[in-house]
C-alpha positions in Angstrom: 19.1 -20.6 -0.8 18.6 -21.4 2.9 20.6 -18.4 3.9 18.6 -16.1 1.7 15.3 -17.3 3.2 16.7 -16.8 6.7 18.0 -13.4 5.9 14.6 -12.4 4.3 12.7 -13.7 7.3 14.9 -11.8 9.8 14.6 -8.6 7.7 10.8 -8.9 7.4 10.3 -9.6 11.1 12.6 -6.7 12.0 10.6 -4.4 9.7 7.3 -5.4 11.2 8.5 -4.6 14.7 9.4 -1.1 13.6 6.9 1.6 14.2 8.0 3.5 11.0 6.9 0.6 8.9 3.3 1.0 10.2 3.5 4.8 9.7 4.7 4.4 6.1 2.1 1.7 5.4 -0.7 4.0 6.6 0.6 7.1 4.7 1.1 5.3 1.4 -2.2 3.3 1.9 -4.0 6.6 2.4 -2.4 8.1 -0.7 -3.5 5.1 -2.8 -7.0 5.3 -1.4 -7.2 9.1 -2.1 -5.9 8.6 -5.7 -8.4 5.8 -6.3 -11.3 7.8 -4.9 -10.2 10.9 -6.9 -9.9 8.8 -10.1 -13.4 7.4 -9.6 -15.0 10.8 -9.1 -13.2 12.1 -12.2 -14.3 9.1 -14.2 -17.9 9.7 -13.2 -17.7 13.3 -14.4 -16.4 12.1 -17.8 -19.3 9.6 -18.0 -17.6 6.3 -17.1 -19.2 4.4 -14.3 -17.3 1.1 -14.4 -16.6 0.4 -10.7 -19.7 1.7 -9.1 
């Protein structure tokens, strides 16, 4: 179990140092926000106002 934790820690720290990780995080985060906003505007058109 100790080796698994060490490997996971090394992999996560290496990923965070990579610039591509931040680019992917921003791109996918933007897609999630866009889908969320789009879903909210569509739900208001249909008459549901749950999260506003």
